[in-house]
ZAMARGU-4260 file (C-alpha; in steps of 0.2 Angstrom, whole numbers, plus 5000, padded with zeros to 4 digits):
<rodrens>
0) 4885/5417/4513 | 4888/5433/4503 | 4902/5439/4491 | 4908/5456/4486 | 4907/5457/4466
5) 4921/5470/4466 | 4935/5462/4476 | 4928/5444/4477 | 4929/5443/4496 | 4916/5431/4504
10) 4908/5434/4520 | 4899/5421/4531 | 4889/5434/4541 | 4872/5434/4532 | 4868/5451/4540
15) 4881/5461/4531 | 4875/5471/4516 | 4890/5480/4511 | 4908/5475/4508 | 4920/5479/4522
20) 4934/5483/4510 | 4926/5495/4497 | 4908/5497/4502 | 4901/5488/4487 | 4884/5479/4490
25) 4886/5461/4493 | 4878/5447/4483 | 4872/5431/4490 | 4881/5415/4484 | 4879/5397/4485
30) 4889/5389/4499 | 4896/5375/4488 | 4901/5387/4474 | 4920/5390/4474 | 4926/5408/4475
35) 4935/5413/4459 | 4949/5426/4460 | 4952/5435/4443 | 4969/5441/4439 | 4972/5456/4428
40) 4976/5449/4411 | 4975/5431/4416 | 4963/5416/4418 | 4952/5415/4432 | 4959/5404/4446
45) 4948/5394/4458 | 4952/5398/4476 | 4944/5392/4492 | 4932/5403/4500 | 4938/5415/4513
50) 4929/5414/4530 | 4929/5429/4541 | 4922/5427/4558 | 4917/5444/4567 | 4918/5444/4586
55) 4901/5447/4594 | 4902/5460/4607 | 4893/5456/4623 | 4876/5465/4625 | 4876/5481/4635
60) 4872/5479/4653 | 4879/5462/4654 | 4891/5464/4668 | 4901/5452/4678 | 4892/5446/4694
65) 4908/5446/4704 | 4911/5465/4700 | 4893/5469/4705 | 4896/5459/4721 | 4912/5468/4725
70) 4903/5485/4723 | 4889/5479/4734 | 4901/5473/4747 | 4911/5489/4747 | 4895/5499/4750
75) 4890/5488/4765 | 4907/5490/4773 | 4907/5509/4772 | 4890/5509/4780 | 4896/5498/4794
80) 4911/5509/4797 | 4900/5525/4797 | 4888/5517/4810 | 4903/5512/4821 | 4910/5530/4820
85) 4893/5538/4825 | 4892/5526/4840 | 4909/5530/4846 | 4905/5549/4845 | 4889/5546/4855
90) 4898/5536/4868 | 4911/5550/4870 | 4897/5563/4872 | 4888/5553/4885 | 4904/5551/4895
95) 4907/5569/4894 | 4890/5573/4900 | 4891/5561/4915 | 4908/5568/4920 | 4901/5586/4919
100) 4886/5581/4930 | 4897/5573/4943 | 4909/5587/4944 | 4895/5600/4946 | 4886/5589/4959
105) 4902/5586/4969 | 4908/5604/4969 | 4926/5610/4968 | 4939/5600/4977 | 4947/5607/4992
110) 4966/5606/4987 | 4971/5613/5004 | 4967/5596/5013 | 4951/5589/5020 | 4943/5599/5034
115) 4929/5592/5045 | 4915/5605/5046 | 4914/5614/5063 | 4898/5606/5071 | 4885/5619/5075
120) 4882/5622/5093 | 4866/5615/5100 | 4854/5625/5110 | 4859/5617/5126 | 4877/5620/5123
125) 4874/5638/5120 | 4864/5640/5136 | 4879/5632/5145 | 4890/5645/5137 | 4880/5659/5144
130) 4880/5651/5161 | 4898/5649/5161 | 4900/5667/5155 | 4889/5673/5170 | 4900/5663/5182
135) 4916/5671/5175 | 4908/5688/5178 | 4903/5683/5196 | 4920/5677/5199 | 4928/5693/5192
140) 4916/5704/5203 | 4922/5694/5218 | 4940/5694/5213 | 4945/5711/5205 | 4962/5703/5200
145) 4954/5690/5189 | 4956/5690/5171 | 4944/5701/5162 | 4930/5692/5153 | 4931/5693/5134
150) 4916/5700/5125 | 4908/5686/5114 | 4905/5688/5096 | 4886/5685/5093 | 4885/5691/5075
155) 4883/5673/5067 | 4872/5666/5081 | 4855/5660/5076 | 4841/5670/5085 | 4824/5663/5079
160) 4813/5668/5094 | 4803/5684/5091 | 4798/5694/5107 | 4792/5711/5111 | 4800/5723/5123
165) 4789/5727/5139 | 4798/5740/5149 | 4785/5754/5152 | 4794/5761/5168 | 4811/5765/5160
170) 4804/5766/5142 | 4818/5755/5135 | 4827/5739/5138 | 4846/5739/5138 | 4856/5728/5125
175) 4873/5724/5134 | 4889/5717/5128 | 4889/5704/5143 | 4875/5695/5152 | 4876/5706/5167
180) 4869/5723/5173 | 4885/5729/5180 | 4899/5721/5169 | 4902/5725/5151 | 4894/5740/5141
185) 4877/5745/5135 | 4876/5744/5116 | 4859/5751/5113 | 4843/5756/5121 | 4828/5746/5114
190) 4812/5756/5115 | 4797/5749/5124 | 4786/5740/5112 | 4800/5736/5100 | 4802/5719/5092
195) 4818/5709/5095 | 4825/5692/5090 | 4831/5681/5104 | 4843/5666/5104 | 4849/5655/5119
200) 4847/5660/5137 | 4856/5657/5153 | 4849/5650/5169 | 4835/5660/5178 | 4841/5672/5191
205) 4831/5672/5207 | 4831/5691/5210 | 4817/5704/5213 | 4813/5702/5195 | 4817/5684/5190
210) 4822/5682/5173 | 4836/5676/5161 | 4850/5684/5152 | 4847/5680/5133 | 4856/5683/5117
215) 4847/5696/5107 | 4847/5705/5090 | 4839/5722/5087 | 4841/5734/5073 | 4858/5725/5067
220) 4865/5725/5085 | 4868/5709/5095 | 4871/5707/5113 | 4862/5702/5129 | 4845/5707/5136
225) 4836/5702/5153 | 4820/5693/5147 | 4810/5699/5162 | 4806/5714/5152 | 4800/5705/5136
230) 4784/5697/5131 | 4786/5680/5120
</rodrens>
């Protein structure tokens, strides 16, 4: 126990050195000795010692476990929310990529309705068309009043067989609008030795020079040639 010699205040904290009231150095006193308070101009009066308890502050860094747990829980929650957002964004991007791929693979939708593709004619059907055309020409020759035969459009017909014109006598092979030497018109004169592309052919004509009328393409023109005068 310590006591201020100036004001007589007694302190129980043994670590204090100076009086808290006036800063006077404190003196150590016996615990059992009563504190004497002197009045100005009077006799000293015995007084019970005054006990002052100082609140001890908690040491720095001593924090509540609950507060630390709250902060830790908040950080974990923010991390979980961030991961969920990232996963949602990745899922949206994946759906967009799949949708774009399916759209490109499928191609534009035909809003005008569904149309079945026109089947490509087979080689046999094209041969039959030429035979029918020849019969129409024969019928027209026998009956002048018959309906004129329309000229077929061969611009889109596939002609994959390559042949060489072999007509040394005339020096050329006629490319005609119809499979006939008399009906239709001559489109071009194909020179002897020229290369042509041939498509479908009709039946063999048993004439002096047996051969077939075939679809042909030469120098951008399409029509019919008599294949007796070609070499395959």
